[in-house]
PAZAPA-4460 file (N, C-alpha, C; in steps of 0.05 Angstrom, whole numbers, plus 32768, in hexadecimal, padded with zeros to 4 digits):
% residues 145
    n_x    n_y    n_z   ca_x   ca_y   ca_z    c_x    c_y    c_z   seq   type   mol
   80A2   8101   7F4B   80B4   80FA   7F36   80A8   80E3   7F26     1      M     A
   80A7   80E6   7F0C   809C   80D1   7EFA   80B2   80BE   7EF2     2      K     A
   80AD   80A4   7EF3   80C1   8090   7EEC   80B3   807B   7EDB     3      K     A
   80C0   8074   7EC4   80B4   8061   7EB1   80C6   8048   7EAF     4      T     A
   80BA   8031   7EAF   80C8   8017   7EAC   80BB   8008   7E95     5      F     A
   80CB   7FF8   7E88   80C2   7FE5   7E73   80C6   7FC9   7E7D     6      I     A
   80B1   7FB8   7E7C   80B5   7F9C   7E83   80AE   7F8C   7E6A     7      T     A
   80BB   7F75   7E67   80B8   7F65   7E4F   80AA   7F4A   7E54     8      N     A
   80A2   7F45   7E6D   8093   7F2D   7E73   8087   7F30   7E8F     9      N     A
   8076   7F1D   7E96   8068   7F1F   7EB0   807B   7F1D   7EC8    10      S     A
   8090   7F0E   7EC5   80A4   7F0B   7EDA   80B0   7F26   7EE1    11      K     A
   80B8   7F35   7ECC   80C4   7F4F   7ED1   80AF   7F62   7EDD    12      Q     A
   8096   7F60   7ED5   8081   7F72   7EE1   807E   7F6B   7EFE    13      T     A
   807E   7F51   7F05   807C   7F4A   7F22   8095   7F53   7F31    14      Q     A
   80AC   7F51   7F25   80C5   7F59   7F33   80C4   7F77   7F38    15      E     A
   80B9   7F87   7F26   80B7   7FA4   7F2A   80A4   7FA9   7F42    16      L     A
   808E   7F9A   7F44   807D   7F9C   7F5B   808B   7F95   7F75    17      G     A
   809C   7F81   7F74   80AB   7F79   7F8C   80BF   7F8F   7F94    18      E     A
   80CB   7F9C   7F80   80DD   7FB3   7F87   80CE   7FC9   7F95    19      L     A
   80B6   7FCF   7F8B   80A6   7FE4   7F97   809F   7FDC   7FB4    20      L     A
   8098   7FC3   7FB8   8091   7FB9   7FD3   80A7   7FBF   7FE7    21      A     A
   80C0   7FBE   7FDE   80D7   7FC3   7FF0   80D8   7FDF   7FFA    22      G     A
   80C9   7FF1   7FED   80C8   800E   7FF5   80B0   8014   8007    23      E     A
   809E   8002   8009   8085   8008   8018   8088   8002   8035    24      L     A
   807D   8014   8046   8080   8012   8063   8065   8011   8070    25      R     A
   804F   8015   8062   8034   8017   806D   802A   8033   806A    26      G     A
   8010   8035   8065   8003   804F   8061   8002   8057   8043    27      G     A
   800C   8046   8031   800C   804D   8015   7FF3   8043   8006    28      E     A
   7FEB   8053   7FF3   7FD5   804B   7FE1   7FE0   804B   7FC5    29      I     A
   7FE1   8033   7FB8   7FEC   802F   7F9E   7FD5   802C   7F8A    30      I     A
   7FD2   803F   7F78   7FBD   803F   7F65   7FC7   8036   7F49    31      C     A
   7FBB   8020   7F3F   7FC4   8015   7F26   7FAE   801B   7F11    32      L     A
   7FB7   8025   7EFA   7FA4   802A   7EE4   7FB0   8020   7ECA    33      S     A
   7F9E   8018   7EB8   7FA7   800E   7E9E   7F92   7FFB   7E93    34      G     A
   7F94   7FF6   7E79   7F7F   7FE5   7E6C   7F81   7FC8   7E76    35      E     A
   7F6D   7FB9   7E6F   7F6B   7F9D   7E76   7F83   7F8E   7E6B    36      L     A
   7F90   7F7E   7E7D   7FA7   7F6E   7E74   7FC1   7F7E   7E73    37      G     A
   7FC2   7F95   7E7E   7FDB   7FA6   7E7C   7FEF   7FA0   7E92    38      S     A
   7FE8   7F8F   7EA5   7FFC   7F87   7EB9   7FF6   7F8F   7ED6    39      G     A
   7FDF   7F9B   7EDB   7FD8   7FA4   7EF6   7FD8   7F8E   7F0B    40      K     A
   7FCB   7F78   7F05   7FCA   7F61   7F18   7FE5   7F54   7F1B    41      T     A
   7FF3   7F51   7F05   800E   7F45   7F06   8020   7F56   7F18    42      T     A
   801F   7F70   7F14   802F   7F82   7F25   8027   7F80   7F42    43      F     A
   800C   7F7F   7F47   8002   7F7C   7F62   800D   7F63   7F70    44      S     A
   800E   7F4D   7F60   8018   7F34   7F6B   8035   7F37   7F74    45      Q     A
   8045   7F47   7F65   8060   7F4C   7F6D   8062   7F5C   7F87    46      G     A
   8050   7F70   7F89   8050   7F81   7FA2   8048   7F6F   7FB9    47      V     A
   8034   7F5E   7FB6   802B   7F4D   7FCC   8041   7F3A   7FD4    48      L     A
   804F   7F2E   7FC0   8065   7F1C   7FC6   807B   7F2B   7FD5    49      R     A
   8082   7F42   7FCB   8097   7F52   7FD7   8091   7F5B   7FF3    50      G     A
   8078   7F5E   7FFA   8070   7F66   8015   806E   7F4D   8028    51      L     A
   806F   7F35   801C   806E   7F1D   802D   8053   7F12   8031    52      G     A
   8040   7F19   8020   8025   7F0D   8022   8026   7EF0   8019    53      A     A
   8013   7EE0   8024   8011   7EC4   801D   8002   7EC0   8003    54      K     A
   800D   7EAF   7FF2   8000   7EA9   7FD8   7FE9   7E95   7FDE    55      E     A
   7FD6   7E92   7FCB   7FD6   7E9B   7FB0   7FCC   7EB8   7FAE    56      P     A
   7FD6   7EC6   7F9A   7FCD   7EE2   7F94   7FBC   7EE1   7F7B    57      F     A
   7FA2   7EE4   7F80   7F90   7EE6   7F69   7F83   7F01   7F68    58      T     A
   7F79   7F08   7F51   7F6D   7F22   7F4E   7F53   7F24   7F5F    59      S     A
   7F4E   7F3A   7F6C   7F36   7F3D   7F7C   7F1E   7F47   7F6B    60      P     A
   7F1F   7F42   7F50   7F0B   7F4C   7F3E   7EEE   7F46   7F48    61      T     A
   7EE8   7F2E   7F4F   7ECD   7F27   7F57   7EC7   7F2A   7F74    62      F     A
   7EDB   7F2B   7F85   7ED6   7F2F   7FA2   7EDB   7F4C   7FA9    63      V     A
   7EE6   7F5C   7F98   7EEB   7F79   7F9A   7F04   7F7E   7FAB    64      V     A
   7F06   7F72   7FC3   7F1D   7F78   7FD4   7F27   7F5E   7FE2    65      M     A
   7F41   7F5C   7FE4   7F4E   7F47   7FF3   7F60   7F54   8007    66      K     A
   7F61   7F48   801F   7F73   7F52   8034   7F88   7F3D   803A    67      Q     A
   7FA0   7F46   803D   7FB7   7F35   8045   7FC3   7F42   805E    68      Y     A
   7FC9   7F32   8071   7FD6   7F3C   8089   7FF2   7F30   808A    69      K     A
   8006   7F40   808B   8021   7F35   808D   802C   7F3B   80A9    70      I     A
   803D   7F28   80B2   8048   7F2A   80CC   8060   7F3D   80CC    71      K     A
   8068   7F45   80E3   8080   7F56   80E7   8098   7F46   80DD    72      A     A
   80AA   7F53   80D0   80C3   7F47   80C7   80DA   7F59   80CE    73      T     A
   80F2   7F51   80C6   8109   7F62   80CB   8106   7F7D   80BD    74      A     A
   80F9   7F7D   80A6   80F5   7F96   8097   80DE   7FA7   80A2    75      K     A
   80C9   7F99   80AD   80B2   7FA7   80B6   80AE   7F9F   80D4    76      K     A
   80AF   7FB3   80E5   80AE   7FAE   8102   8092   7FA7   810B    77      S     A
   807E   7FAE   80FC   8062   7FA8   8104   8053   7F9A   80EE    78      E     A
   803E   7F8B   80F4   802E   7F7F   80DF   8022   7F94   80CD    79      P     A
   801E   7F8D   80B4   8013   7F9F   80A0   7FFB   7F91   8093    80      V     A
   7FE6   7FA0   808E   7FCF   7F96   807F   7FD2   7F9F   8062    81      N     A
   7FCD   7F8D   8050   7FCE   7F95   8034   7FB1   7F91   8029    82      I     A
   7FA7   7FA5   801C   7F8C   7FA4   8010   7F90   7FA6   7FF2    83      Y     A
   7F87   7F91   7FE4   7F88   7F91   7FC7   7F6C   7F94   7FBC    84      H     A
   7F67   7FAA   7FAF   7F4C   7FB1   7FA6   7F4B   7FB2   7F88    85      I     A
   7F35   7FA8   7F7C   7F30   7FAA   7F60   7F16   7FBA   7F5C    86      D     A
   7F19   7FD2   7F51   7F02   7FE4   7F4E   7EF5   7FE3   7F33    87      A     A
   7EFB   7FCE   7F24   7EF0   7FCC   7F08   7ED2   7FCB   7F08    88      Y     A
   7EC5   7FBD   7F1A   7EA8   7FB9   7F19   7E99   7FC8   7F2E    89      R     A
   7EA5   7FDB   7F3B   7E98   7FE8   7F52   7E9B   8006   7F50    90      V     A
   7E8C   8014   7F61   7E8D   8031   7F62   7E9D   803A   7F7B    91      S     A
   7EA2   8054   7F7C   7EAF   805F   7F94   7E9F   805A   7FAD    92      G     A
   7E84   805B   7FAB   7E73   8056   7FC2   7E76   803A   7FCC    93      K     A
   7E78   8027   7FB9   7E7C   800B   7FC1   7E95   8008   7FD1    94      D     A
   7EAB   8014   7FC8   7EC4   8013   7FD6   7EC3   8021   7FF1    95      I     A
   7EB6   8037   7FF2   7EB2   8045   800C   7EA3   8033   8020    96      L     A
   7E90   8024   8016   7E80   8012   8028   7E91   7FFB   8033    97      D     A
   7EA7   7FF5   8026   7EB9   7FE0   802F   7ECC   7FE9   8045    98      L     A
   7ECA   8003   804C   7EDB   800E   8062   7EF3   801D   8057    99      G     A
   7EF1   8027   803F   7F07   8035   8031   7F15   804A   8043   100      W     A
   7F06   805B   8050   7F12   8071   805F   7F23   8066   8076   101      E     A
   7F1A   8051   8084   7F29   8045   8099   7F42   8037   808E   102      E     A
   7F3E   8029   8078   7F54   801A   806C   7F6B   802D   8063   103      I     A
   7F63   8043   8055   7F78   8055   804B   7F84   8066   8060   104      T     A
   7F77   8069   8077   7F82   8079   808D   7F96   8068   809E   105      A     A
   7F95   804E   809B   7FA6   803D   80AC   7FC4   803F   80A4   106      G     A
   7FD5   8046   80B7   7FF1   8049   80B1   8000   802E   80AE   107      K     A
   7FF2   8019   80B6   7FFE   7FFE   80B2   7FF2   7FF0   8099   108      K     A
   7FE3   7FFF   808A   7FD6   7FF3   8072   7FE4   7FFB   8059   109      N     A
   7FE6   7FE8   8046   7FEE   7FEE   802B   7FD6   7FE7   801A   110      V     A
   7FCD   7FFA   8009   7FB6   7FF6   7FF8   7FBE   7FF6   7FDB   111      V     A
   7FB7   7FE1   7FCD   7FBC   7FDF   7FB0   7FA1   7FE0   7FA2   112      I     A
   7F9D   7FF3   7F90   7F83   7FF5   7F83   7F86   7FF2   7F65   113      V     A
   7F7B   7FDC   7F59   7F7B   7FD9   7F3C   7F62   7FE8   7F32   114      E     A
   7F65   7FF3   7F1A   7F50   8003   7F0D   7F49   801C   7F1F   115      W     A
   7F5D   8027   7F2B   7F59   803E   7F3E   7F4D   8056   7F30   116      A     A
   7F51   8059   7F16   7F45   8070   7F09   7F26   8070   7F0A   117      E     A
   7F1A   8059   7F0F   7EFD   8057   7F11   7EF2   8061   7F2B   118      R     A
   7F04   8065   7F3F   7EFB   806F   7F59   7F0D   8087   7F61   119      I     A
   7F16   8095   7F4D   7F29   80AB   7F51   7F1E   80C0   7F65   120      K     A
   7F04   80C4   7F66   7EF9   80D8   7F77   7EFC   80D2   7F95   121      N     A
   7F03   80B9   7F9C   7F07   80B3   7FB9   7F25   80AD   7FC0   122      I     A
   7F36   80AF   7FAC   7F52   80A9   7FB0   7F60   80C2   7FBD   123      I     A
   7F6E   80BD   7FD3   7F7C   80D4   7FE0   7F92   80E0   7FCE   124      P     A
   7F98   80F8   7FD2   7FAB   8106   7FC1   7FC8   80FB   7FC4   125      K     A
   7FCE   80EF   7FDA   7FE9   80E4   7FDE   7FEE   80C9   7FD2   126      N     A
   7FDA   80BE   7FC4   7FDD   80A3   7FB8   7FF2   80A4   7FA2   127      A     A
   7FFE   808C   7F9E   8012   8089   7F89   8003   807C   7F71   128      V     A
   8005   8089   7F5A   7FF8   807F   7F42   800C   8071   7F30   129      W     A
   8004   805A   7F26   8015   804A   7F14   8004   8043   7EFB   130      I     A
   800E   804C   7EE4   7FFF   8047   7ECB   800C   8031   7EBB   131      K     A
   7FFC   801E   7EB1   8005   8007   7EA2   7FFB   800A   7E85   132      F     A
   800E   8005   7E72   8007   8008   7E56   8013   7FF1   7E46   133      E     A
   8003   7FE5   7E34   800D   7FD1   7E21   801F   7FDF   7E0D   134      H     A
   8036   7FD4   7E08   8047   7FDE   7DF3   8049   7FC9   7DDC   135      K     A
   8048   7FB0   7DE3   8046   7F9A   7DD0   803B   7F82   7DDF   136      S     A
   803B   7F6B   7DD2   802F   7F53   7DDE   8039   7F4E   7DFB   137      K     A
   8053   7F50   7DFF   805E   7F4B   7E1A   8069   7F64   7E28   138      N     A
   806E   7F78   7E19   807B   7F90   7E24   8066   7FA3   7E31   139      E     A
   806D   7FAC   7E49   805C   7FBF   7E58   806C   7FD8   7E5F   140      R     A
   805F   7FEF   7E5E   806B   8007   7E68   805D   800E   7E82   141      E     A
   806C   8010   7E98   8061   8015   7EB2   806D   802F   7EBC   142      I     A
   805B   8042   7EC1   8063   805D   7EC9   8059   8063   7EE5   143      T     A
   806C   8069   7EF7   8065   8071   7F12   8064   808F   7F13   144      I     A
   804D   809A   7F1A   8049   80B7   7F19   804C   80C3   7F35   145      C     A
***
């Protein structure tokens, strides 16, 4: 089911990410696509905050992947690993070399991939795709496919 949201500032974009985090249980692959500055990292920060990861949350653009481990909570009975990947400067082979198959197979893992369209050939079919689009200076259209 396709669902579209409009956000009018970065706080709303982060809050939308936090809402999505409340639905995640582990084993999900969240694929973010959209042009530069469309809100992918801001949304990811909300997901990370909503899952209980420790700040600071910075883009993994130059390191390619960051891993966060969160402890068990009342909502989550077991620890969860969160992998935040930025595929802007890399190929699918580079991501595979980082342990992609093991990471995406882990039922305790949540994987967030920015610029996922660049590695579409290795993304599993069950991934959730979220498209980000500029509508105006501050307004974003975010579509969950």
